[in-house]
VOGU-3710 file (C-alpha; in Angstrom, 3 decimals, decimal comma):
1> mkklvlllga> 61,535/152,577/92,631  61,651/156,345/93,154  65,463/156,258/93,026  65,316/154,187/89,850  62,942/156,671/88,193  65,218/159,577/89,174  68,263/157,730/87,838  66,559/156,971/84,527  65,391/160,565/84,296  68,939/161,810/84,805
11> qvclytaiqa> 70,197/159,465/82,082  67,535/160,710/79,685  68,517/164,317/80,425  72,189/163,515/79,820  71,396/161,761/76,542  69,190/164,662/75,450  71,940/167,157/76,263  74,500/165,221/74,239  72,082/164,923/71,326  71,435/168,660/71,462
21> rqtpqahppa> 75,169/169,323/71,197  75,358/166,986/68,197  72,215/168,121/66,411  73,774/170,886/64,262  76,274/168,383/62,894  74,025/165,344/62,635  71,661/167,364/60,444  73,885/169,936/58,716  72,437/172,765/56,673  71,662/171,962/53,062
31> dggnldyvdp> 74,861/173,269/51,518  74,452/171,047/48,485  76,395/168,116/47,133  78,847/166,119/49,146  79,472/168,961/51,595  76,272/167,957/53,377  78,009/164,838/54,606  81,165/166,414/56,062  81,067/166,560/59,853  84,289/167,787/61,514
41> tignvgrlle> 83,034/166,629/64,939  83,322/162,941/64,003  85,975/161,438/66,267  86,176/164,524/68,520  86,366/162,241/71,580  89,392/159,933/71,648  89,039/156,278/72,576  92,078/156,502/74,847  94,446/159,036/73,334  93,990/162,080/71,100
51> ptrptvqlpn> 90,666/163,152/69,600  90,255/164,629/66,157  89,898/168,411/66,057  87,055/170,217/64,274  89,562/171,979/62,045  88,407/174,875/59,880  90,735/175,646/56,977  91,114/175,685/53,216  92,524/172,498/51,660  96,254/172,155/52,436
61> qlirmapdrk> 96,592/175,825/53,424  98,404/177,534/56,278  95,491/178,954/58,289  93,899/176,281/60,464  91,565/176,952/63,376  89,907/174,802/66,003  88,561/176,047/69,357  91,011/175,667/72,201  89,528/172,878/74,331  90,241/169,325/75,436
71> dflddqlsgf> 87,665/167,541/73,266  83,987/167,625/72,278  82,805/166,759/75,797  84,595/169,767/77,270  81,805/172,349/77,647  84,291/175,193/78,090  87,009/176,564/75,854  90,003/178,744/76,557  89,948/180,827/73,404  90,504/180,731/69,670
81> pltivshrmg> 93,852/180,590/67,829  94,663/182,682/64,789  96,279/179,581/63,353  97,378/176,065/64,254  101,044/175,922/63,284  101,334/172,154/63,173  99,001/169,211/63,699  98,835/168,640/67,476  102,062/170,628/67,881  101,033/174,151/68,752
91> evfslkpmin> 99,161/177,327/67,882  99,957/181,033/67,774  98,041/184,198/68,752  95,036/183,524/70,972  91,964/185,733/71,185  88,650/185,732/73,016  85,842/188,227/73,667  85,071/189,684/77,085  82,139/191,729/78,391  83,297/192,497/81,929
101> altkhswnkr> 85,978/194,762/83,324  89,495/193,381/82,928  90,952/191,606/85,948  93,971/189,405/86,470  91,654/186,410/86,140  90,299/187,421/82,718  93,206/185,842/80,850  92,642/182,398/82,326  88,855/182,528/82,252  87,339/179,588/80,401
111> ltydqeitrp> 84,260/180,229/78,274  81,154/178,049/78,423  79,806/177,506/74,924  76,838/175,943/73,116  75,096/175,875/69,725  78,382/175,145/67,980  78,426/174,709/64,188  81,559/173,472/62,471  81,933/173,257/58,724  85,277/172,974/56,923
121> wyystwlvdd> 85,001/176,642/55,843  82,927/178,112/58,716  82,719/177,984/62,494  80,336/179,549/64,982  79,496/179,150/68,624  77,528/180,892/71,359  79,314/181,861/74,560  76,634/181,166/77,120  77,702/183,303/80,066  78,743/186,360/78,061
131> evkvefapgv> 76,038/185,968/75,399  78,535/186,584/72,604  78,337/184,879/69,218  81,710/183,992/67,699  82,172/183,167/63,995  85,229/182,361/61,900  86,092/181,828/58,225  89,564/180,897/56,895  91,589/182,203/54,003  94,935/181,081/52,602
141> ktgiyrftfp> 97,286/183,144/54,772  94,454/185,099/56,391  91,362/184,667/58,507  88,362/186,608/59,727  86,518/186,493/63,045  83,132/188,060/63,698  81,836/188,811/67,197  78,239/189,756/67,985  77,996/191,370/71,432  75,018/191,857/73,758
151> avpdkailld> 73,819/195,306/74,840  76,244/195,833/77,744  78,647/198,722/78,418  81,928/196,744/78,561  82,969/194,984/75,341  86,497/193,917/74,546  88,742/191,452/72,750  91,668/189,913/74,615  94,735/188,911/72,586  97,288/186,548/74,080
161> vynggpsayh> 100,039/184,157/72,961  100,535/180,408/73,359  104,305/180,045/73,423  107,188/181,154/75,585  109,853/183,472/74,263  109,587/187,096/73,165  106,212/188,267/71,864  104,444/191,577/71,488  101,399/193,395/70,184  101,706/196,891/68,747
171> flsgntltgm> 98,799/199,221/67,923  99,241/201,337/64,815  95,875/203,064/65,218  92,558/202,612/66,949  91,691/199,545/64,909  94,977/198,283/63,392  97,631/196,261/65,152  100,584/193,997/64,532  101,791/191,062/66,530  104,817/188,810/66,872
181> etyhgdikvy> 104,971/185,482/68,660  107,969/183,188/68,995  107,215/179,572/68,154  109,420/176,640/69,127  112,140/178,796/70,600  113,379/180,766/67,611  110,732/181,066/64,868  109,142/184,496/64,639  105,509/184,432/63,532  104,093/187,785/62,441
191> mygqfstaal> 100,517/189,056/62,380  98,834/192,096/60,859  95,180/192,741/61,672  92,342/195,233/61,563  89,114/195,528/63,533  86,016/196,815/61,769  85,270/199,198/64,649  87,631/201,773/66,052  88,568/200,965/69,614  87,465/203,011/72,586
201> stttlqngqm> 90,853/202,215/74,090  93,794/199,912/73,406  96,136/198,451/75,957  99,236/196,309/75,630  100,577/194,236/78,486  104,080/192,876/78,827  104,782/190,393/81,617  101,655/191,510/83,455  102,420/195,235/83,203  99,977/197,527/81,361
211> avgtqtiggr> 101,048/200,043/78,759  98,417/202,181/77,067  98,610/202,881/73,338  101,445/201,812/71,074  104,190/200,939/73,503  106,055/197,693/72,762  108,135/195,993/75,418  110,059/192,690/75,394  108,713/189,564/77,069  105,217/188,079/76,823
221> gravikfppa> 102,819/190,280/74,896  99,113/190,675/75,512  96,590/193,220/74,318  93,125/194,461/75,215  90,888/196,261/72,735  87,815/197,901/74,233  84,924/198,995/72,029  82,282/201,725/72,457  79,170/200,674/74,437  76,924/200,959/71,358
231> tkevtfkyai> 78,997/198,414/69,405  76,985/195,373/68,365  79,230/193,611/65,864  82,995/193,540/65,411  84,953/191,748/62,713  88,662/191,089/62,924  90,583/190,473/59,706  94,166/189,321/59,998  97,085/187,831/58,087  99,915/185,584/59,232
241> syvspeqakk> 103,485/185,478/57,931  106,511/183,352/58,753  108,651/185,712/56,640  108,399/189,248/58,051  105,991/191,839/59,493  105,998/193,573/56,127  104,952/190,355/54,415  102,135/189,898/56,933  100,800/193,306/55,950  101,172/192,456/52,252
251> nfeeeisrqt> 99,331/189,156/52,751  96,560/191,132/54,439  96,290/193,740/51,716  96,392/191,289/48,828  94,093/188,620/50,196  91,539/189,942/52,672  91,546/193,741/52,957  88,626/194,143/50,534  86,757/190,978/51,520  83,727/190,568/53,777
261> fesvaangkk> 83,020/187,759/56,169  80,452/186,382/53,731  82,824/186,483/50,756  85,604/184,711/52,653  83,221/181,987/53,812  81,710/181,654/50,333  85,144/181,231/48,760  86,024/178,555/51,321  82,803/176,724/50,662  83,480/176,808/46,920
271> lwaaamgqik> 86,960/175,321/47,344  85,709/172,580/49,641  82,850/171,775/47,271  85,405/171,212/44,509  87,559/168,993/46,730  84,640/166,911/47,988  83,106/166,755/44,511  86,114/165,046/42,974  84,957/161,680/44,317  81,269/160,918/43,819
281> veggttaqrr> 79,471/157,977/45,361  76,098/156,342/44,900  74,366/153,958/47,279  75,471/153,284/50,814  73,790/154,694/53,886  73,784/158,296/55,024  76,047/157,279/57,896  78,542/155,696/55,488  78,574/158,823/53,333  79,136/161,001/56,394
291> sfytalyrcy> 82,052/158,846/57,500  83,488/158,747/53,983  83,350/162,439/53,131  84,506/163,474/56,592  87,474/161,144/56,137  88,172/162,732/52,750  88,010/166,217/54,305  90,609/165,227/56,885  92,956/164,108/54,095  93,331/167,796/53,192
301> ermvnitedg> 94,474/168,971/56,627  98,138/168,626/55,760  100,762/169,093/54,368  100,251/172,874/54,219  101,652/175,419/51,777  103,628/178,121/53,618  104,933/179,974/50,538  104,332/183,733/50,526  104,901/185,566/47,240  107,554/183,140/46,034
311> qyysgynkqv> 109,386/182,984/49,354  109,128/180,984/52,539  110,780/180,596/55,898  112,451/177,217/56,285  113,257/175,644/59,620  115,813/173,504/57,765  118,297/176,312/57,103  116,735/178,893/59,452  116,282/181,522/56,784  113,907/182,910/54,189
321> nkdtrpfyvd> 114,276/181,229/50,802  113,000/182,088/47,343  111,475/179,442/45,072  109,250/179,248/42,032  107,378/176,308/43,530  105,260/176,041/46,682  106,918/174,847/49,878  104,917/172,492/52,090  105,473/171,438/55,704  103,680/169,427/58,410
331> dwswdtylal> 103,834/165,729/57,634  104,448/162,595/59,682  105,575/160,023/57,130  105,358/157,078/59,580  101,611/157,722/59,590  101,030/159,038/56,075  103,179/156,934/53,720  100,742/154,034/53,941  97,587/155,624/52,528  97,503/159,441/52,585
341> hplrmiinpn> 100,345/160,019/50,133  99,091/157,229/47,833  95,597/158,769/47,857  96,979/162,179/46,933  98,939/160,605/44,075  95,558/159,691/42,577  93,412/162,735/43,256  95,995/165,554/43,306  99,344/164,442/41,862  100,517/167,989/41,112
351> veqdmlqsyv> 100,242/168,975/44,766  101,912/165,700/45,755  104,857/166,483/43,484  105,207/169,937/45,048  105,249/168,267/48,447  107,951/165,837/47,340  110,015/168,688/45,941  109,608/170,357/49,338  111,152/167,240/50,904  114,055/167,594/48,454
361> rmyeqsgwmp> 114,516/171,246/49,394  114,590/170,252/53,061  117,338/167,746/52,304  119,334/170,355/50,388  118,984/172,827/53,253  119,619/170,510/56,206  121,730/167,658/54,880  119,171/164,983/55,793  116,035/163,749/54,068  113,278/164,398/56,638
371> tfpvlygdha> 110,680/161,939/57,869  108,558/164,210/60,098  108,911/167,608/58,395  107,252/170,377/60,371  107,731/174,143/60,394  110,818/174,180/62,606  112,598/171,241/60,941  112,561/167,462/60,969  110,766/166,438/64,153  112,578/163,461/65,663
381> cmngfhssvi> 109,697/161,030/66,019  108,860/157,322/65,668  111,263/155,205/63,588  112,190/154,481/59,988  112,913/156,566/56,894  109,532/156,046/55,246  109,903/159,129/53,067  112,031/156,756/50,960  108,945/154,631/50,336  106,931/157,714/49,347
391> fldayrkglr> 109,503/158,744/46,736  109,609/155,256/45,212  105,836/155,011/45,170  105,491/158,361/43,420  108,180/157,605/40,850  106,603/154,282/39,915  103,193/155,894/39,578  104,540/158,308/37,009  105,067/161,357/39,226  108,353/162,809/38,018
401> nfdvqkayeg> 108,045/166,559/38,602  110,557/166,609/41,436  114,331/166,243/41,535  114,498/162,456/41,526  118,293/162,243/41,536  118,579/164,595/44,490  115,787/162,715/46,269  117,671/159,450/45,762  120,832/161,055/47,102  119,006/161,971/50,290
411> mrknatsatm> 117,406/158,542/50,590  120,789/156,870/50,221  122,423/159,140/52,780  119,732/158,323/55,330  120,186/154,606/54,646  123,965/154,663/55,046  124,849/157,518/57,389  121,856/158,413/59,613  120,948/156,805/62,890  117,969/154,455/62,912
421> lpwengdktp> 117,350/155,074/66,596  113,722/155,956/67,363  113,033/159,624/68,101  116,598/160,594/67,196  118,038/162,456/64,212  121,621/162,815/63,067  124,658/160,668/62,414  124,728/156,935/62,884  125,800/155,283/66,145  127,600/152,016/66,893
431> lddfyhehgy> 124,168/150,337/66,956  123,627/151,421/63,361  127,040/150,076/62,360  126,016/146,782/63,954  122,822/146,768/61,897  124,687/147,424/58,667  127,127/144,599/59,409  124,806/141,974/60,898  121,428/142,786/59,349  119,406/143,379/62,497
441> fpalhpgeke> 119,159/145,947/65,284  120,419/144,406/68,538  118,162/144,351/71,590  118,826/144,269/75,302  117,770/141,496/77,632  115,154/142,426/80,260  116,912/144,407/82,983  120,109/144,879/80,962  121,589/148,392/81,188  121,558/150,579/78,085
451> tepkvhdfek> 124,997/151,133/76,544  124,193/153,730/73,866  123,668/157,220/75,335  121,586/158,402/72,358  118,829/155,858/72,996  115,673/157,690/74,114  114,839/157,039/77,772  111,175/156,345/77,019  111,172/155,227/73,383  113,977/152,669/73,888
461> rqavavtlgg> 115,582/150,721/71,021  112,461/149,218/69,441  114,853/146,686/67,951  112,371/144,506/66,044  110,329/147,434/64,763  113,484/149,243/63,621  114,729/146,151/61,781  111,422/145,570/60,014  110,948/149,246/59,114  114,556/149,503/57,977
471> syddwavgql> 114,099/146,496/55,701  111,159/148,157/53,951  113,022/151,460/53,619  116,158/149,757/52,274  114,055/147,797/49,809  112,625/151,119/48,592  116,112/152,572/48,133  117,157/149,474/46,214  114,112/149,512/43,983  114,574/153,174/43,060
481> akdlgkqddy> 118,276/152,472/42,457  117,223/149,757/40,020  114,814/152,089/38,229  117,537/154,750/37,966  120,129/152,309/36,655  122,295/152,250/39,785  123,077/148,531/39,737  125,601/148,417/42,591  123,194/150,199/44,924  120,381/147,933/43,793
491> tlfskrgmny> 122,448/144,887/44,764  123,415/146,387/48,138  120,003/147,576/49,237  118,050/144,647/47,851  120,070/142,404/50,145  119,410/144,721/53,067  115,721/144,686/52,170  115,694/141,040/53,210  117,009/141,786/56,717  113,563/141,157/58,157
501> knlwnndqqf> 114,262/137,428/57,841  117,054/137,683/60,411  114,533/138,174/63,249  112,008/135,539/62,222  111,839/132,841/64,875  110,503/129,796/63,088  109,762/127,914/66,304  107,677/130,723/67,806  106,369/132,020/64,450  106,992/135,629/65,459
511> flpkdekgnw> 109,535/138,316/64,722  111,558/138,296/67,944  114,574/140,224/69,273  118,177/139,057/69,261  121,055/140,336/71,354  124,358/141,518/69,899  125,737/137,967/70,059  122,943/136,668/67,857  121,080/134,887/70,653  117,303/134,997/70,833
521> iaidpkfdgg> 115,856/136,976/73,732  112,996/135,035/75,304  109,898/137,240/75,565  106,141/137,040/75,463  105,509/138,878/72,150  101,972/139,649/73,272  102,876/141,681/76,337  106,620/142,056/77,038  108,877/144,958/76,145  107,848/147,660/78,607
531> mggrdyyden> 105,480/150,533/77,859  104,077/150,091/74,366  106,431/147,154/73,839  109,113/149,713/73,008  112,104/147,623/74,050  111,368/145,498/70,993  108,319/146,788/69,090  106,621/150,188/68,959  103,167/151,068/70,340  101,998/147,581/69,311
541> ngwtymwqvq> 102,998/144,047/70,176  104,418/141,098/68,278  101,017/140,137/66,854  100,938/143,393/64,906  104,591/143,380/63,900  104,260/139,843/62,592  102,863/141,342/59,371  105,214/144,299/58,800  106,762/143,008/55,585  104,717/144,830/52,958
551> edipglvalm> 107,696/144,835/50,594  107,895/141,040/50,385  104,585/139,461/51,313  105,284/136,266/49,325  108,479/135,951/51,378  106,471/136,317/54,591  104,020/133,686/53,368  106,953/131,333/52,818  108,342/131,988/56,308  104,996/130,982/57,794
561> ggkaafearl> 104,932/127,725/55,849  102,784/128,577/52,843  99,400/130,040/52,051  97,335/127,727/54,257  99,465/128,422/57,340  99,543/132,129/56,503  95,752/132,210/56,298  95,399/130,312/59,567  97,736/132,760/61,267  95,660/135,674/59,981
571> dqlfreglgr> 92,529/133,977/61,293  94,128/133,633/64,709  95,127/137,305/64,753  91,458/138,293/64,709  90,603/135,683/67,364  93,536/135,733/69,771  92,578/136,906/73,255  94,393/139,517/75,305  95,338/137,057/78,012  94,430/139,624/80,657
581> skyafwakfp> 91,855/142,331/81,316  91,378/145,166/78,845  92,481/147,745/81,393  95,692/145,815/82,073  96,411/145,494/78,349  95,644/149,126/77,516  97,611/150,383/80,510  100,648/149,067/78,642  99,493/149,410/75,018  97,235/152,494/74,914
591> datgligqys> 97,866/152,951/71,168  96,554/149,472/70,360  92,887/150,448/70,257  90,055/149,338/67,996  90,758/145,731/68,898  89,285/142,647/67,288  91,266/139,831/68,833  94,854/141,068/68,616  94,155/143,137/65,498  94,378/146,862/66,291
601> mgnepsfhip> 92,389/149,078/63,926  93,470/152,131/65,890  97,103/152,240/64,748  98,720/152,629/61,336  100,805/149,404/61,193  97,550/147,424/61,020  96,020/149,092/57,961  97,228/146,606/55,358  96,718/143,449/57,400  93,079/142,577/56,554
611> ylynftdapw> 93,996/142,823/52,855  96,608/140,082/53,251  93,929/137,419/52,745  94,186/138,405/49,067  97,543/136,581/49,101  95,812/133,368/50,206  93,089/131,160/48,790  90,467/133,136/50,737  90,135/136,711/49,386  86,547/136,606/50,636
621> ktqkhirqll> 87,932/137,001/54,165  89,387/140,373/53,198  85,913/141,378/52,080  84,409/140,170/55,345  86,914/141,863/57,630  87,031/145,197/55,794  83,265/145,563/56,034  83,343/144,615/59,710  86,132/147,069/60,531  84,469/149,977/58,742
631> dvwfkdnifg> 81,115/149,228/60,340  82,370/148,674/63,886  85,087/151,290/64,299  84,224/154,180/61,964  80,820/155,446/63,024  79,553/158,909/62,099  79,611/160,297/65,640  82,009/161,863/68,117  83,452/158,429/68,958  83,880/157,498/65,297
641> vpgdedgggm> 87,676/157,152/65,097  89,258/154,190/66,931  92,709/155,715/67,568  94,932/158,706/66,896  93,815/159,948/63,485  97,155/161,662/62,802  96,067/164,342/60,362  94,764/162,217/57,519  96,881/159,143/58,184  94,008/156,976/59,367
651> mafvvfssmg> 91,266/158,644/57,374  92,949/157,805/54,071  92,475/154,139/55,029  88,749/154,844/55,385  88,598/156,609/52,008  90,355/153,789/50,168  88,553/150,960/51,956  85,110/152,517/51,554  85,765/152,861/47,816  86,734/149,189/47,675
661> fypvtpglpv> 90,499/149,042/47,105  93,778/149,723/48,921  97,546/150,145/48,254  98,949/147,258/50,303  102,557/147,961/49,310  103,419/151,597/48,635  106,279/151,322/46,182  104,428/148,852/43,964  101,943/150,618/41,638  99,089/148,203/42,236
671> ytigspvfsk> 95,916/148,140/44,334  94,130/145,230/45,919  90,353/144,898/46,060  88,308/144,782/49,254  84,565/145,303/49,579  83,146/148,717/48,626  80,360/150,140/50,780  78,936/152,101/47,837  77,202/150,820/44,713  79,210/153,217/42,552
681> vtidlpngkq> 82,337/155,323/43,025  83,531/157,823/40,439  86,881/159,588/40,742  87,394/162,624/38,522  91,074/162,340/37,646  93,261/165,406/37,035  94,031/164,139/33,517  90,373/164,614/32,562  89,458/160,932/32,752  87,291/159,101/35,273
691> ftltakncsa> 87,883/155,917/37,205  84,640/154,163/38,098  84,005/151,258/40,418  80,516/149,780/40,224  79,324/147,254/42,801  76,057/145,778/41,592  73,628/144,742/44,367  75,982/146,204/47,007  74,437/146,447/50,483  75,207/145,724/54,123
701> tnkyiqkatl> 74,331/142,096/53,424  75,733/141,823/49,927  79,375/142,369/50,795  80,983/139,460/48,947  82,308/139,648/45,390  80,701/137,089/43,093  82,521/138,080/39,897  84,325/141,057/38,418  85,284/142,720/35,168  87,857/145,396/34,387
711> ngkplntpwf> 87,205/147,452/31,280  84,661/144,879/30,198  86,981/141,864/30,506  86,686/139,195/33,233  88,861/139,877/36,249  89,696/136,832/38,353  92,318/138,423/40,560  91,839/140,937/43,397  94,390/143,308/41,868  94,611/146,111/39,344
721> theqlvnggr> 97,322/148,610/38,488  97,737/152,323/38,999  98,081/152,692/35,242  94,691/151,050/34,731  93,184/153,433/37,286  94,574/156,691/35,876  93,749/155,638/32,318  90,097/155,784/33,278  89,473/152,168/34,186  86,026/150,691/34,756
731> lelemgpvpn> 85,958/148,099/37,526  82,622/146,292/37,834  81,840/143,969/40,724  78,796/141,846/41,294  78,075/141,489/44,998  76,179/138,828/46,914  75,323/137,753/50,482  77,596/134,679/50,617  81,222/134,360/49,522  82,266/133,132/46,112
741> kawgaaahs> 85,268/131,338/47,580  86,743/130,696/44,166  86,940/134,315/43,041  90,493/135,624/43,223  91,762/132,508/44,986  94,209/131,527/42,250  95,901/134,920/42,134  98,988/133,835/44,114  99,096/130,119/43,474
//
């Protein structure tokens, strides 16, 4: 009994400690409006893979900061970056305070922290051992740190770098310095900064060697700034530039030189209040509002504007370019084409058009339309050319302020001349020629030796996933060709858009691989294909890829034998067992998290699947499953994201689904209706109008639509158009505790 009491006491202490860490975020300060609900710590512990980061930034701007640590449960951090260059792909310029004499161990010392507060525009924490308070507020191309030191004789700031390659710090005076760090091998990132207090001494270090004063030496740069013993508070203002050291200084002088910490934070708060205030909700629980507005906040993490005074460095032609429009980078279209780009087309179409024009510029500069555009160029990642879908979707939703003809040129070149191989950029290979001739990507039999040297050793061919993704992308090219009057291209790519049918095995009722001779390769679609199923699928198994035909859902329904069989197959998806232990399944499919049956909420290819019931005679099942998924997998705590969030990719699904509708097929300007968690949603549209969705009697129990009207007229289909939305539509739903199985059922008869 004594051991039991001690064990329970230890558990209570652990729980209390975790709650204490969460308290500042669970009960945020009364900032007013929707900002009260934003909690950047939601999802800061990953289910299996990457956690979210408590990112502090201005919406879609270059400066992004999150403390350098593993995740929320890590009680120590390594330091603080001056900016995050790319989502999960690196930082530049590290700094941290120090109160003891410098030793060789100081640089690697980890800092125990507590009392952390993270808001989108403000960060603070308490370094327990050193008793130093650290605060941060972001600007556009600038940032400001504030350090409050204890009454001890030794007080210093250590500046370091994250990346290999040449780097240096250079002191211009006792409180002004410049810095240069090389990112990704050849990109020079420049910094100009000033401390509020003149230093007692300044020291630069190159490759472990000390040099006092202003000496600059090649190699790895570090710096130490020591302050007088009486110093209590030090602020550090800085600016970043990808253009030049002179531009870094200009960014500093124009943006932050005359600002205070309070004014920078206040400006950030104002900008975030405007962003969060664009969508207003009524009803729902506090937890649902916290999940919703935190998801909306994450939708502004990227892309980011890197233009500086009408010029920008481009990793696509490796030079500084001039432009009258902003240039944006940092996007992963495999993750973001599904929901994040469509959401931005509603709430911020002007920024979306600037982003699309940035894609066009990248094509003009590099010769290829990118799919994962980051600072240094098109990151070879995942599969597919889903930027093609984004362009079509934007064009059909009335976004035309980008070079559509040049965009189409790039889309067409990707579709005809680029390799489809996963995690590979560049010219097509013999495997691509095979695809263009035969209409599917050929796969290897288990144990068969790879014949194409460009196939990634780990990512493999992903033959089924590549075929399905390529079909969607080709469909998008064909549809835009049709809209632009390019009839021959429309005929060519529309045919290729049907290639998905070539891998449908009617006997097995799965999309399955074929070899180059056209023979089926016998596999277990639930578990075969190596790590992540990558021989045939990608990160997910055949149960997920069964539904990857967003461009032709009626065609998929027909392949499965009609609406009744399609519905039954959907039912089985949510019920099908793993056939093995969870640890055995996840050891092979770690990305397939957030499981309900074989449905994986934790990965992007699953987002549209629960909405597919709207193509059957049972739209009420969409309503049921959407509510279940939001309630089970998106809690307002550190575990509240079921998989890799991917910089807004997953959170846009939460924003749409919580509001009650979703873009099942980007490229078609329509939305399908789910089950809103709020009794009223109001979107302030950039054209001055408002779209409102009212859900009468909405509650946790009343999740089923009984009847609906759109603009005062009865609506008996679970669909409405983008045009109806942006014209200020009024969608009114009446909710109840049991399904109205007739509502919306005749929509696809």
